[in-house]
N, CA, C, O and the ligand as a Tripos MOL2 file, in Angstrom:
@<TRIPOS>MOLECULE
protein
  313   311    79     0     0
PROTEIN
NO_CHARGES

@<TRIPOS>ATOM
      1 N         -11.0870   -3.8350    6.0210 N.3       1 MET1
      2 CA        -10.1940   -3.0750    5.1640 C.3       1 MET1
      3 C          -9.9490   -1.7130    5.8040 C.2       1 MET1
      4 O         -10.8410   -1.1370    6.4260 O.2       1 MET1
      5 N          -8.7410   -1.2120    5.6450 N.am      2 LEU2
      6 CA         -8.3940    0.0970    6.1890 C.3       2 LEU2
      7 C          -7.8590    0.9610    5.0570 C.2       2 LEU2
      8 O          -6.8260    0.6390    4.4690 O.2       2 LEU2
      9 N          -8.5510    2.0580    4.7430 N.am      3 ASP3
     10 CA         -8.1090    3.0020    3.7180 C.3       3 ASP3
     11 C          -7.4400    4.1770    4.4100 C.2       3 ASP3
     12 O          -8.1050    4.9670    5.0790 O.2       3 ASP3
     13 N          -6.1240    4.2970    4.2520 N.am      4 ALA4
     14 CA         -5.3670    5.3460    4.9170 C.3       4 ALA4
     15 C          -5.3320    6.6390    4.1130 C.2       4 ALA4
     16 O          -4.8580    7.6570    4.6170 O.2       4 ALA4
     17 N          -5.8140    6.6240    2.8960 N.am      5 GLY5
     18 CA         -5.9520    7.8480    2.1070 C.3       5 GLY5
     19 C          -4.6750    8.6390    1.9010 C.2       5 GLY5
     20 O          -4.7050    9.8700    1.9240 O.2       5 GLY5
     21 N          -3.5470    7.9590    1.6980 N.am      6 HIS6
     22 CA         -2.2450    8.5910    1.4040 C.3       6 HIS6
     23 C          -1.7150    9.3960    2.5790 C.2       6 HIS6
     24 O          -0.7950   10.1970    2.4100 O.2       6 HIS6
     25 N          -2.2720    9.1990    3.7570 N.am      7 ALA7
     26 CA         -1.9780   10.0990    4.8720 C.3       7 ALA7
     27 C          -0.7600    9.7290    5.7020 C.2       7 ALA7
     28 O          -0.3800   10.4750    6.6040 O.2       7 ALA7
     29 N          -0.1460    8.5990    5.4160 N.am      8 LEU8
     30 CA          0.9340    8.1380    6.2790 C.3       8 LEU8
     31 C           2.2730    8.1330    5.5490 C.2       8 LEU8
     32 O           2.3180    8.0250    4.3230 O.2       8 LEU8
     33 N           3.3630    8.2500    6.3070 N.am      9 GLY9
     34 CA          4.6870    7.9690    5.7950 C.3       9 GLY9
     35 C           4.9520    6.4850    5.9670 C.2       9 GLY9
     36 O           4.1870    5.7940    6.6390 O.2       9 GLY9
     37 N           6.0230    5.9880    5.3710 N.am     10 SER10
     38 CA          6.2550    4.5420    5.4160 C.3      10 SER10
     39 C           6.4900    4.0420    6.8440 C.2      10 SER10
     40 O           5.9860    2.9790    7.2080 O.2      10 SER10
     41 N           7.2430    4.7850    7.6580 N.am     11 ARG11
     42 CA          7.4690    4.3380    9.0440 C.3      11 ARG11
     43 C           6.1700    4.3010    9.8310 C.2      11 ARG11
     44 O           5.9040    3.3460   10.5620 O.2      11 ARG11
     45 N           5.3630    5.3450    9.6780 N.am     12 THR12
     46 CA          4.0880    5.3870   10.3960 C.3      12 THR12
     47 C           3.1740    4.2680    9.9120 C.2      12 THR12
     48 O           2.4970    3.6270   10.7160 O.2      12 THR12
     49 N           3.1520    4.0360    8.6210 N.am     13 ALA13
     50 CA          2.3050    2.9670    8.0750 C.3      13 ALA13
     51 C           2.6980    1.6170    8.6600 C.2      13 ALA13
     52 O           1.8310    0.8140    9.0050 O.2      13 ALA13
     53 N           3.9930    1.3650    8.7720 N.am     14 MET14
     54 CA          4.4430    0.0900    9.3280 C.3      14 MET14
     55 C           4.0670   -0.0240   10.8040 C.2      14 MET14
     56 O           3.6430   -1.0870   11.2570 O.2      14 MET14
     57 N           4.2240    1.0840   11.5660 N.am     15 ARG15
     58 CA          3.8490    1.0510   12.9860 C.3      15 ARG15
     59 C           2.3490    0.8240   13.1460 C.2      15 ARG15
     60 O           1.9230    0.0220   13.9760 O.2      15 ARG15
     61 N           1.5540    1.5310   12.3530 N.am     16 ARG16
     62 CA          0.0930    1.3650   12.4510 C.3      16 ARG16
     63 C          -0.3220   -0.0570   12.0580 C.2      16 ARG16
     64 O          -1.2150   -0.6440   12.6690 O.2      16 ARG16
     65 N           0.3250   -0.5910   11.0470 N.am     17 ALA17
     66 CA          0.0000   -1.9640   10.6380 C.3      17 ALA17
     67 C           0.2890   -2.9370   11.7730 C.2      17 ALA17
     68 O          -0.4880   -3.8590   12.0210 O.2      17 ALA17
     69 N           1.4050   -2.7300   12.4590 N.am     18 ASP18
     70 CA          1.7300   -3.6010   13.5950 C.3      18 ASP18
     71 C           0.6960   -3.4500   14.7040 C.2      18 ASP18
     72 O           0.2390   -4.4440   15.2670 O.2      18 ASP18
     73 N           0.3220   -2.2020   15.0220 N.am     19 LEU19
     74 CA         -0.6350   -1.9560   16.0970 C.3      19 LEU19
     75 C          -2.0070   -2.5630   15.7880 C.2      19 LEU19
     76 O          -2.7040   -3.0430   16.6820 O.2      19 LEU19
     77 N          -2.3790   -2.5320   14.5040 N.am     20 LEU20
     78 CA         -3.7100   -3.0070   14.1140 C.3      20 LEU20
     79 C          -3.7260   -4.4700   13.6990 C.2      20 LEU20
     80 O          -4.7680   -4.9930   13.3030 O.2      20 LEU20
     81 N          -2.5890   -5.1270   13.7850 N.am     21 GLU21
     82 CA         -2.4930   -6.5300   13.3810 C.3      21 GLU21
     83 C          -3.5740   -7.4110   14.0290 C.2      21 GLU21
     84 O          -4.1490   -8.2570   13.3430 O.2      21 GLU21
     85 N          -3.8680   -7.2410   15.3220 N.am     22 PRO22
     86 CA         -4.8930   -8.1030   15.9390 C.3      22 PRO22
     87 C          -6.2730   -7.9580   15.3070 C.2      22 PRO22
     88 O          -7.1180   -8.8360   15.4830 O.2      22 PRO22
     89 N          -6.5230   -6.8690   14.5730 N.am     23 CYS23
     90 CA         -7.8360   -6.6640   13.9530 C.3      23 CYS23
     91 C          -8.0410   -7.5340   12.7170 C.2      23 CYS23
     92 O          -9.1580   -7.6410   12.2110 O.2      23 CYS23
     93 N          -6.9760   -8.1520   12.2310 N.am     24 LYS24
     94 CA         -7.0590   -9.0630   11.0730 C.3      24 LYS24
     95 C          -7.7580   -8.4220    9.8780 C.2      24 LYS24
     96 O          -8.7420   -8.9430    9.3520 O.2      24 LYS24
     97 N          -7.2230   -7.2790    9.4680 N.am     25 ARG25
     98 CA         -7.7850   -6.5910    8.3080 C.3      25 ARG25
     99 C          -7.5680   -7.4040    7.0370 C.2      25 ARG25
    100 O          -6.6210   -8.1830    6.9260 O.2      25 ARG25
    101 N          -8.4780   -7.1980    6.0760 N.am     26 PHE26
    102 CA         -8.3380   -7.8670    4.7830 C.3      26 PHE26
    103 C          -7.2200   -7.2320    3.9750 C.2      26 PHE26
    104 O          -6.4530   -7.9320    3.3130 O.2      26 PHE26
    105 N          -7.1220   -5.8850    4.0260 N.am     27 TRP27
    106 CA         -6.0060   -5.1890    3.4040 C.3      27 TRP27
    107 C          -5.8300   -3.8100    4.0080 C.2      27 TRP27
    108 O          -6.7380   -3.2930    4.6590 O.2      27 TRP27
    109 N          -4.6730   -3.2160    3.7960 N.am     28 ILE28
    110 CA         -4.4450   -1.8110    4.1090 C.3      28 ILE28
    111 C          -4.3070   -1.1020    2.7750 C.2      28 ILE28
    112 O          -3.5540   -1.5330    1.9010 O.2      28 ILE28
    113 N          -5.0460   -0.0080    2.6300 N.am     29 GLU29
    114 CA         -5.1840    0.6410    1.3270 C.3      29 GLU29
    115 C          -4.5130    2.0160    1.3050 C.2      29 GLU29
    116 O          -4.7680    2.8630    2.1610 O.2      29 GLU29
    117 N          -3.6690    2.2110    0.3270 N.am     30 GLU30
    118 CA         -3.0260    3.4810    0.0070 C.3      30 GLU30
    119 C          -2.5260    4.2560    1.2310 C.2      30 GLU30
    120 O          -2.9690    5.3770    1.4820 O.2      30 GLU30
    121 N          -1.6150    3.6640    1.9810 N.am     31 PRO31
    122 CA         -1.0820    4.3950    3.1310 C.3      31 PRO31
    123 C          -0.1440    5.5230    2.7320 C.2      31 PRO31
    124 O           0.0300    6.4740    3.4930 O.2      31 PRO31
    125 N           0.4640    5.4350    1.5520 N.am     32 LEU32
    126 CA          1.4810    6.4020    1.1370 C.3      32 LEU32
    127 C           1.0170    7.2210   -0.0610 C.2      32 LEU32
    128 O           0.0300    6.8920   -0.7190 O.2      32 LEU32
    129 N           1.7570    8.2980   -0.3240 N.am     33 HIS33
    130 CA          1.4920    9.1020   -1.5120 C.3      33 HIS33
    131 C           1.6150    8.1980   -2.7500 C.2      33 HIS33
    132 O           2.5030    7.3470   -2.7950 O.2      33 HIS33
    133 N           0.7480    8.3670   -3.7440 N.am     34 PRO34
    134 CA          0.7600    7.4820   -4.9120 C.3      34 PRO34
    135 C           2.0980    7.4320   -5.6670 C.2      34 PRO34
    136 O           2.3980    6.4420   -6.3340 O.2      34 PRO34
    137 N           2.8880    8.4890   -5.5620 N.am     35 GLU35
    138 CA          4.1680    8.4920   -6.2850 C.3      35 GLU35
    139 C           5.3190    7.9280   -5.4600 C.2      35 GLU35
    140 O           6.4480    7.8620   -5.9460 O.2      35 GLU35
    141 N           5.0560    7.5230   -4.2320 N.am     36 ASP36
    142 CA          6.1080    6.9870   -3.3740 C.3      36 ASP36
    143 C           6.2540    5.4790   -3.6010 C.2      36 ASP36
    144 O           6.0360    4.6770   -2.6940 O.2      36 ASP36
    145 N           6.6220    5.1200   -4.8100 N.am     37 ILE37
    146 CA          6.7360    3.7050   -5.1790 C.3      37 ILE37
    147 C           7.8160    3.0240   -4.3380 C.2      37 ILE37
    148 O           7.6500    1.8740   -3.9300 O.2      37 ILE37
    149 N           8.9060    3.7200   -4.0810 N.am     38 ARG38
    150 CA          9.9780    3.1480   -3.2520 C.3      38 ARG38
    151 C           9.4500    2.8190   -1.8530 C.2      38 ARG38
    152 O           9.7520    1.7680   -1.2880 O.2      38 ARG38
    153 N           8.6630    3.7330   -1.3170 N.am     39 GLY39
    154 CA          8.0620    3.5050    0.0030 C.3      39 GLY39
    155 C           7.1450    2.2950   -0.0090 C.2      39 GLY39
    156 O           7.1720    1.4780    0.9120 O.2      39 GLY39
    157 N           6.3370    2.1810   -1.0490 N.am     40 TYR40
    158 CA          5.4690    1.0070   -1.1640 C.3      40 TYR40
    159 C           6.2910   -0.2690   -1.2400 C.2      40 TYR40
    160 O           5.9050   -1.3030   -0.6970 O.2      40 TYR40
    161 N           7.4140   -0.1860   -1.9090 N.am     41 GLY41
    162 CA          8.2780   -1.3610   -2.0350 C.3      41 GLY41
    163 C           8.8340   -1.8430   -0.7120 C.2      41 GLY41
    164 O           9.1590   -3.0210   -0.5650 O.2      41 GLY41
    165 N           8.9440   -0.9510    0.2450 N.am     42 ARG42
    166 CA          9.4560   -1.3580    1.5530 C.3      42 ARG42
    167 C           8.3530   -1.9220    2.4500 C.2      42 ARG42
    168 O           8.6400   -2.6990    3.3610 O.2      42 ARG42
    169 N           7.1160   -1.5470    2.2110 N.am     43 LEU43
    170 CA          6.0420   -1.9300    3.1250 C.3      43 LEU43
    171 C           5.6940   -3.4210    3.1430 C.2      43 LEU43
    172 O           5.5980   -3.9930    4.2280 O.2      43 LEU43
    173 N           5.5050   -4.0630    2.0180 N.am     44 PRO44
    174 CA          4.9960   -5.4330    2.0770 C.3      44 PRO44
    175 C           5.8930   -6.3860    2.8540 C.2      44 PRO44
    176 O           5.4110   -7.3600    3.4320 O.2      44 PRO44
    177 N           7.1990   -6.1120    2.8730 N.am     45 GLN45
    178 CA          8.1020   -7.0060    3.5780 C.3      45 GLN45
    179 C           7.9010   -6.9320    5.0810 C.2      45 GLN45
    180 O           8.2640   -7.8630    5.8000 O.2      45 GLN45
    181 N           7.3380   -5.8590    5.5570 N.am     46 SER46
    182 CA          7.2070   -5.6900    7.0020 C.3      46 SER46
    183 C           5.7600   -5.7570    7.4660 C.2      46 SER46
    184 O           5.4770   -5.5750    8.6500 O.2      46 SER46
    185 N           4.8390   -6.0180    6.5380 N.am     47 MET47
    186 CA          3.4310   -6.0610    6.9030 C.3      47 MET47
    187 C           2.8740   -7.4380    6.5960 C.2      47 MET47
    188 O           3.2010   -8.0410    5.5740 O.2      47 MET47
    189 N           2.0390   -7.9220    7.4840 N.am     48 SER48
    190 CA          1.4960   -9.2620    7.2880 C.3      48 SER48
    191 C           0.2070   -9.2460    6.4700 C.2      48 SER48
    192 O          -0.2240  -10.2950    5.9900 O.2      48 SER48
    193 N          -0.4180   -8.0780    6.3010 N.am     49 GLN49
    194 CA         -1.6520   -8.0260    5.5370 C.3      49 GLN49
    195 C          -1.4020   -7.4880    4.1250 C.2      49 GLN49
    196 O          -0.4470   -6.7440    3.9040 O.2      49 GLN49
    197 N          -2.2580   -7.8610    3.1710 N.am     50 PRO50
    198 CA         -2.0790   -7.3960    1.8010 C.3      50 PRO50
    199 C          -2.1270   -5.8730    1.6930 C.2      50 PRO50
    200 O          -2.7700   -5.1920    2.4920 O.2      50 PRO50
    201 N          -1.4370   -5.3690    0.6930 N.am     51 LEU51
    202 CA         -1.3530   -3.9360    0.4410 C.3      51 LEU51
    203 C          -2.1150   -3.6130   -0.8390 C.2      51 LEU51
    204 O          -1.8750   -4.2220   -1.8820 O.2      51 LEU51
    205 N          -3.0310   -2.6580   -0.7570 N.am     52 ALA52
    206 CA         -3.8120   -2.2270   -1.9120 C.3      52 ALA52
    207 C          -3.4440   -0.7920   -2.2720 C.2      52 ALA52
    208 O          -3.1970    0.0260   -1.3860 O.2      52 ALA52
    209 N          -3.4050   -0.4780   -3.5750 N.am     53 ALA53
    210 CA         -3.0980    0.8780   -4.0390 C.3      53 ALA53
    211 C          -3.4530    0.9690   -5.5190 C.2      53 ALA53
    212 O          -3.7880   -0.0300   -6.1550 O.2      53 ALA53
    213 N          -3.3740    2.1780   -6.0510 N.am     54 GLY54
    214 CA         -3.5310    2.3510   -7.4840 C.3      54 GLY54
    215 C          -4.8100    3.0340   -7.9160 C.2      54 GLY54
    216 O          -5.1360    3.0190   -9.1030 O.2      54 GLY54
    217 N          -5.5540    3.6370   -6.9860 N.am     55 GLU55
    218 CA         -6.7860    4.3080   -7.3960 C.3      55 GLU55
    219 C          -6.5160    5.4150   -8.4090 C.2      55 GLU55
    220 O          -7.3660    5.7190   -9.2460 O.2      55 GLU55
    221 N          -5.3320    6.0160   -8.3300 N.am     56 GLY56
    222 CA         -5.0050    7.0940   -9.2500 C.3      56 GLY56
    223 C          -4.2490    6.6410  -10.4820 C.2      56 GLY56
    224 O          -3.9290    7.4600  -11.3440 O.2      56 GLY56
    225 N          -3.9600    5.3600  -10.5820 N.am     57 ALA57
    226 CA         -3.2160    4.8630  -11.7380 C.3      57 ALA57
    227 C          -4.0680    4.9990  -12.9990 C.2      57 ALA57
    228 O          -5.2570    4.6820  -13.0010 O.2      57 ALA57
    229 N          -3.4340    5.4750  -14.0670 N.am     58 SER58
    230 CA         -4.2040    5.6770  -15.2970 C.3      58 SER58
    231 C          -3.5500    5.0420  -16.5060 C.2      58 SER58
    232 O          -3.9550    5.2920  -17.6410 O.2      58 SER58
    233 N          -2.5320    4.2150  -16.2660 N.am     59 SER59
    234 CA         -1.8960    3.5360  -17.3950 C.3      59 SER59
    235 C          -1.3870    2.1700  -16.9480 C.2      59 SER59
    236 O          -1.2020    1.9200  -15.7570 O.2      59 SER59
    237 N          -1.1690    1.3030  -17.9110 N.am     60 VAL60
    238 CA         -0.6280   -0.0220  -17.6170 C.3      60 VAL60
    239 C           0.7630    0.1120  -16.9910 C.2      60 VAL60
    240 O           1.1190   -0.6560  -16.0980 O.2      60 VAL60
    241 N           1.5450    1.0840  -17.4590 N.am     61 ALA61
    242 CA          2.8980    1.2740  -16.9220 C.3      61 ALA61
    243 C           2.8530    1.6190  -15.4360 C.2      61 ALA61
    244 O           3.6770    1.1300  -14.6630 O.2      61 ALA61
    245 N           1.9020    2.4540  -15.0330 N.am     62 GLN62
    246 CA          1.7860    2.8060  -13.6140 C.3      62 GLN62
    247 C           1.3960    1.5810  -12.7850 C.2      62 GLN62
    248 O           1.9130    1.3780  -11.6860 O.2      62 GLN62
    249 N           0.4960    0.7810  -13.3110 N.am     63 VAL63
    250 CA          0.0860   -0.4360  -12.5980 C.3      63 VAL63
    251 C           1.2620   -1.3970  -12.4870 C.2      63 VAL63
    252 O           1.4730   -2.0050  -11.4380 O.2      63 VAL63
    253 N           2.0260   -1.5360  -13.5630 N.am     64 GLU64
    254 CA          3.1930   -2.4270  -13.5320 C.3      64 GLU64
    255 C           4.2070   -1.9720  -12.4890 C.2      64 GLU64
    256 O           4.7820   -2.8020  -11.7850 O.2      64 GLU64
    257 N           4.4340   -0.6640  -12.3790 N.am     65 ARG65
    258 CA          5.3700   -0.1530  -11.3650 C.3      65 ARG65
    259 C           4.8770   -0.4620   -9.9570 C.2      65 ARG65
    260 O           5.6570   -0.8620   -9.0930 O.2      65 ARG65
    261 N           3.5780   -0.2730   -9.7300 N.am     66 LEU66
    262 CA          3.0270   -0.5750   -8.4050 C.3      66 LEU66
    263 C           3.2570   -2.0380   -8.0370 C.2      66 LEU66
    264 O           3.5920   -2.3520   -6.8950 O.2      66 LEU66
    265 N           3.0750   -2.9200   -9.0000 N.am     67 ILE67
    266 CA          3.2310   -4.3570   -8.7330 C.3      67 ILE67
    267 C           4.7130   -4.7280   -8.6500 C.2      67 ILE67
    268 O           5.1420   -5.3680   -7.6900 O.2      67 ILE67
    269 N           5.4890   -4.3260   -9.6520 N.am     68 ASP68
    270 CA          6.8830   -4.7660   -9.7530 C.3      68 ASP68
    271 C           7.8050   -4.0690   -8.7540 C.2      68 ASP68
    272 O           8.6290   -4.7180   -8.1090 O.2      68 ASP68
    273 N           7.6680   -2.7620   -8.6300 N.am     69 GLU69
    274 CA          8.5770   -2.0070   -7.7510 C.3      69 GLU69
    275 C           7.9530   -1.7650   -6.3770 C.2      69 GLU69
    276 O           8.6530   -1.7200   -5.3660 O.2      69 GLU69
    277 N           6.6440   -1.6120   -6.3550 N.am     70 GLY70
    278 CA          5.9770   -1.3050   -5.0940 C.3      70 GLY70
    279 C           5.5180   -2.5230   -4.3130 C.2      70 GLY70
    280 O           5.2010   -2.4160   -3.1280 O.2      70 GLY70
    281 N           5.4780   -3.6820   -4.9640 N.am     71 GLY71
    282 CA          5.0490   -4.8920   -4.2680 C.3      71 GLY71
    283 C           3.5870   -4.8640   -3.8510 C.2      71 GLY71
    284 O           3.1910   -5.5470   -2.9070 O.2      71 GLY71
    285 N           2.7860   -4.0740   -4.5570 N.am     72 VAL72
    286 CA          1.3650   -3.9640   -4.2220 C.3      72 VAL72
    287 C           0.6560   -5.2730   -4.5640 C.2      72 VAL72
    288 O           0.8560   -5.8350   -5.6400 O.2      72 VAL72
    289 N          -0.1720   -5.7480   -3.6390 N.am     73 ASP73
    290 CA         -0.8740   -7.0240   -3.8240 C.3      73 ASP73
    291 C          -2.1800   -6.8580   -4.5930 C.2      73 ASP73
    292 O          -2.5510   -7.7130   -5.3970 O.2      73 ASP73
    293 N          -2.8720   -5.7500   -4.3380 N.am     74 ILE74
    294 CA         -4.1950   -5.5330   -4.9350 C.3      74 ILE74
    295 C          -4.1800   -4.1610   -5.6170 C.2      74 ILE74
    296 O          -3.9910   -3.1420   -4.9530 O.2      74 ILE74
    297 N          -4.3770   -4.1320   -6.9350 N.am     75 VAL75
    298 CA         -4.3770   -2.8680   -7.6720 C.3      75 VAL75
    299 C          -5.8260   -2.4290   -7.8760 C.2      75 VAL75
    300 O          -6.6560   -3.1940   -8.3680 O.2      75 VAL75
    301 N          -6.1160   -1.1830   -7.4910 N.am     76 GLN76
    302 CA         -7.4910   -0.6730   -7.5230 C.3      76 GLN76
    303 C          -7.6490    0.3740   -8.6070 C.2      76 GLN76
    304 O          -8.2190    1.4370   -8.3620 O.2      76 GLN76
    305 N          -7.1610    0.0970   -9.7760 N.am     77 MET77
    306 CA         -7.2450    1.0410  -10.8780 C.3      77 MET77
    307 C          -8.7060    1.3930  -11.1580 C.2      77 MET77
    308 O          -9.5570    0.5090  -11.2600 O.2      77 MET77
    309 N          -8.9870    2.6910  -11.2810 N.am     78 THR78
    310 CA        -10.3860    3.1050  -11.5110 C.3      78 THR78
    311 C         -10.5840    3.5610  -12.9430 C.2      78 THR78
    312 O         -11.6910    3.9440  -13.3220 O.2      78 THR78
    313 MG         -9.5300    4.3050   -1.3630 Mg       79 MG79
@<TRIPOS>BOND
     1     1     2 1
     2     2     3 1
     3     3     4 2
     4     3     5 am
     5     5     6 1
     6     6     7 1
     7     7     8 2
     8     7     9 am
     9     9    10 1
    10    10    11 1
    11    11    12 2
    12    11    13 am
    13    13    14 1
    14    14    15 1
    15    15    16 2
    16    15    17 am
    17    17    18 1
    18    18    19 1
    19    19    20 2
    20    19    21 am
    21    21    22 1
    22    22    23 1
    23    23    24 2
    24    23    25 am
    25    25    26 1
    26    26    27 1
    27    27    28 2
    28    27    29 am
    29    29    30 1
    30    30    31 1
    31    31    32 2
    32    31    33 am
    33    33    34 1
    34    34    35 1
    35    35    36 2
    36    35    37 am
    37    37    38 1
    38    38    39 1
    39    39    40 2
    40    39    41 am
    41    41    42 1
    42    42    43 1
    43    43    44 2
    44    43    45 am
    45    45    46 1
    46    46    47 1
    47    47    48 2
    48    47    49 am
    49    49    50 1
    50    50    51 1
    51    51    52 2
    52    51    53 am
    53    53    54 1
    54    54    55 1
    55    55    56 2
    56    55    57 am
    57    57    58 1
    58    58    59 1
    59    59    60 2
    60    59    61 am
    61    61    62 1
    62    62    63 1
    63    63    64 2
    64    63    65 am
    65    65    66 1
    66    66    67 1
    67    67    68 2
    68    67    69 am
    69    69    70 1
    70    70    71 1
    71    71    72 2
    72    71    73 am
    73    73    74 1
    74    74    75 1
    75    75    76 2
    76    75    77 am
    77    77    78 1
    78    78    79 1
    79    79    80 2
    80    79    81 am
    81    81    82 1
    82    82    83 1
    83    83    84 2
    84    83    85 am
    85    85    86 1
    86    86    87 1
    87    87    88 2
    88    87    89 am
    89    89    90 1
    90    90    91 1
    91    91    92 2
    92    91    93 am
    93    93    94 1
    94    94    95 1
    95    95    96 2
    96    95    97 am
    97    97    98 1
    98    98    99 1
    99    99   100 2
   100    99   101 am
   101   101   102 1
   102   102   103 1
   103   103   104 2
   104   103   105 am
   105   105   106 1
   106   106   107 1
   107   107   108 2
   108   107   109 am
   109   109   110 1
   110   110   111 1
   111   111   112 2
   112   111   113 am
   113   113   114 1
   114   114   115 1
   115   115   116 2
   116   115   117 am
   117   117   118 1
   118   118   119 1
   119   119   120 2
   120   119   121 am
   121   121   122 1
   122   122   123 1
   123   123   124 2
   124   123   125 am
   125   125   126 1
   126   126   127 1
   127   127   128 2
   128   127   129 am
   129   129   130 1
   130   130   131 1
   131   131   132 2
   132   131   133 am
   133   133   134 1
   134   134   135 1
   135   135   136 2
   136   135   137 am
   137   137   138 1
   138   138   139 1
   139   139   140 2
   140   139   141 am
   141   141   142 1
   142   142   143 1
   143   143   144 2
   144   143   145 am
   145   145   146 1
   146   146   147 1
   147   147   148 2
   148   147   149 am
   149   149   150 1
   150   150   151 1
   151   151   152 2
   152   151   153 am
   153   153   154 1
   154   154   155 1
   155   155   156 2
   156   155   157 am
   157   157   158 1
   158   158   159 1
   159   159   160 2
   160   159   161 am
   161   161   162 1
   162   162   163 1
   163   163   164 2
   164   163   165 am
   165   165   166 1
   166   166   167 1
   167   167   168 2
   168   167   169 am
   169   169   170 1
   170   170   171 1
   171   171   172 2
   172   171   173 am
   173   173   174 1
   174   174   175 1
   175   175   176 2
   176   175   177 am
   177   177   178 1
   178   178   179 1
   179   179   180 2
   180   179   181 am
   181   181   182 1
   182   182   183 1
   183   183   184 2
   184   183   185 am
   185   185   186 1
   186   186   187 1
   187   187   188 2
   188   187   189 am
   189   189   190 1
   190   190   191 1
   191   191   192 2
   192   191   193 am
   193   193   194 1
   194   194   195 1
   195   195   196 2
   196   195   197 am
   197   197   198 1
   198   198   199 1
   199   199   200 2
   200   199   201 am
   201   201   202 1
   202   202   203 1
   203   203   204 2
   204   203   205 am
   205   205   206 1
   206   206   207 1
   207   207   208 2
   208   207   209 am
   209   209   210 1
   210   210   211 1
   211   211   212 2
   212   211   213 am
   213   213   214 1
   214   214   215 1
   215   215   216 2
   216   215   217 am
   217   217   218 1
   218   218   219 1
   219   219   220 2
   220   219   221 am
   221   221   222 1
   222   222   223 1
   223   223   224 2
   224   223   225 am
   225   225   226 1
   226   226   227 1
   227   227   228 2
   228   227   229 am
   229   229   230 1
   230   230   231 1
   231   231   232 2
   232   231   233 am
   233   233   234 1
   234   234   235 1
   235   235   236 2
   236   235   237 am
   237   237   238 1
   238   238   239 1
   239   239   240 2
   240   239   241 am
   241   241   242 1
   242   242   243 1
   243   243   244 2
   244   243   245 am
   245   245   246 1
   246   246   247 1
   247   247   248 2
   248   247   249 am
   249   249   250 1
   250   250   251 1
   251   251   252 2
   252   251   253 am
   253   253   254 1
   254   254   255 1
   255   255   256 2
   256   255   257 am
   257   257   258 1
   258   258   259 1
   259   259   260 2
   260   259   261 am
   261   261   262 1
   262   262   263 1
   263   263   264 2
   264   263   265 am
   265   265   266 1
   266   266   267 1
   267   267   268 2
   268   267   269 am
   269   269   270 1
   270   270   271 1
   271   271   272 2
   272   271   273 am
   273   273   274 1
   274   274   275 1
   275   275   276 2
   276   275   277 am
   277   277   278 1
   278   278   279 1
   279   279   280 2
   280   279   281 am
   281   281   282 1
   282   282   283 1
   283   283   284 2
   284   283   285 am
   285   285   286 1
   286   286   287 1
   287   287   288 2
   288   287   289 am
   289   289   290 1
   290   290   291 1
   291   291   292 2
   292   291   293 am
   293   293   294 1
   294   294   295 1
   295   295   296 2
   296   295   297 am
   297   297   298 1
   298   298   299 1
   299   299   300 2
   300   299   301 am
   301   301   302 1
   302   302   303 1
   303   303   304 2
   304   303   305 am
   305   305   306 1
   306   306   307 1
   307   307   308 2
   308   307   309 am
   309   309   310 1
   310   310   311 1
   311   311   312 2
@<TRIPOS>SUBSTRUCTURE
     1 MET1         2 RESIDUE 1 A MET
     2 LEU2         6 RESIDUE 1 A LEU
     3 ASP3        10 RESIDUE 1 A ASP
     4 ALA4        14 RESIDUE 1 A ALA
     5 GLY5        18 RESIDUE 1 A GLY
     6 HIS6        22 RESIDUE 1 A HIS
     7 ALA7        26 RESIDUE 1 A ALA
     8 LEU8        30 RESIDUE 1 A LEU
     9 GLY9        34 RESIDUE 1 A GLY
    10 SER10       38 RESIDUE 1 A SER
    11 ARG11       42 RESIDUE 1 A ARG
    12 THR12       46 RESIDUE 1 A THR
    13 ALA13       50 RESIDUE 1 A ALA
    14 MET14       54 RESIDUE 1 A MET
    15 ARG15       58 RESIDUE 1 A ARG
    16 ARG16       62 RESIDUE 1 A ARG
    17 ALA17       66 RESIDUE 1 A ALA
    18 ASP18       70 RESIDUE 1 A ASP
    19 LEU19       74 RESIDUE 1 A LEU
    20 LEU20       78 RESIDUE 1 A LEU
    21 GLU21       82 RESIDUE 1 A GLU
    22 PRO22       86 RESIDUE 1 A PRO
    23 CYS23       90 RESIDUE 1 A CYS
    24 LYS24       94 RESIDUE 1 A LYS
    25 ARG25       98 RESIDUE 1 A ARG
    26 PHE26      102 RESIDUE 1 A PHE
    27 TRP27      106 RESIDUE 1 A TRP
    28 ILE28      110 RESIDUE 1 A ILE
    29 GLU29      114 RESIDUE 1 A GLU
    30 GLU30      118 RESIDUE 1 A GLU
    31 PRO31      122 RESIDUE 1 A PRO
    32 LEU32      126 RESIDUE 1 A LEU
    33 HIS33      130 RESIDUE 1 A HIS
    34 PRO34      134 RESIDUE 1 A PRO
    35 GLU35      138 RESIDUE 1 A GLU
    36 ASP36      142 RESIDUE 1 A ASP
    37 ILE37      146 RESIDUE 1 A ILE
    38 ARG38      150 RESIDUE 1 A ARG
    39 GLY39      154 RESIDUE 1 A GLY
    40 TYR40      158 RESIDUE 1 A TYR
    41 GLY41      162 RESIDUE 1 A GLY
    42 ARG42      166 RESIDUE 1 A ARG
    43 LEU43      170 RESIDUE 1 A LEU
    44 PRO44      174 RESIDUE 1 A PRO
    45 GLN45      178 RESIDUE 1 A GLN
    46 SER46      182 RESIDUE 1 A SER
    47 MET47      186 RESIDUE 1 A MET
    48 SER48      190 RESIDUE 1 A SER
    49 GLN49      194 RESIDUE 1 A GLN
    50 PRO50      198 RESIDUE 1 A PRO
    51 LEU51      202 RESIDUE 1 A LEU
    52 ALA52      206 RESIDUE 1 A ALA
    53 ALA53      210 RESIDUE 1 A ALA
    54 GLY54      214 RESIDUE 1 A GLY
    55 GLU55      218 RESIDUE 1 A GLU
    56 GLY56      222 RESIDUE 1 A GLY
    57 ALA57      226 RESIDUE 1 A ALA
    58 SER58      230 RESIDUE 1 A SER
    59 SER59      234 RESIDUE 1 A SER
    60 VAL60      238 RESIDUE 1 A VAL
    61 ALA61      242 RESIDUE 1 A ALA
    62 GLN62      246 RESIDUE 1 A GLN
    63 VAL63      250 RESIDUE 1 A VAL
    64 GLU64      254 RESIDUE 1 A GLU
    65 ARG65      258 RESIDUE 1 A ARG
    66 LEU66      262 RESIDUE 1 A LEU
    67 ILE67      266 RESIDUE 1 A ILE
    68 ASP68      270 RESIDUE 1 A ASP
    69 GLU69      274 RESIDUE 1 A GLU
    70 GLY70      278 RESIDUE 1 A GLY
    71 GLY71      282 RESIDUE 1 A GLY
    72 VAL72      286 RESIDUE 1 A VAL
    73 ASP73      290 RESIDUE 1 A ASP
    74 ILE74      294 RESIDUE 1 A ILE
    75 VAL75      298 RESIDUE 1 A VAL
    76 GLN76      302 RESIDUE 1 A GLN
    77 MET77      306 RESIDUE 1 A MET
    78 THR78      310 RESIDUE 1 A THR
    79 MG79       313 GROUP 0 **** ****
């Protein structure tokens, strides 16, 4: 698993995912800012590994947005 800690932009996240593809990660976690739902929505289509996010989510509505608009595969609501 790779936790990017919100540190990447969507283009950088996609490039890093491609570079690290041979490592066969289980998931890439929170590469983008938590409010960049549009950015999350673009990532899964270009990444072969599951996308995890949602550590800061505090409501069902936020989780639904991550899944429906962001295409997040694994929600890590705390
Ligand atoms: Mg984390």
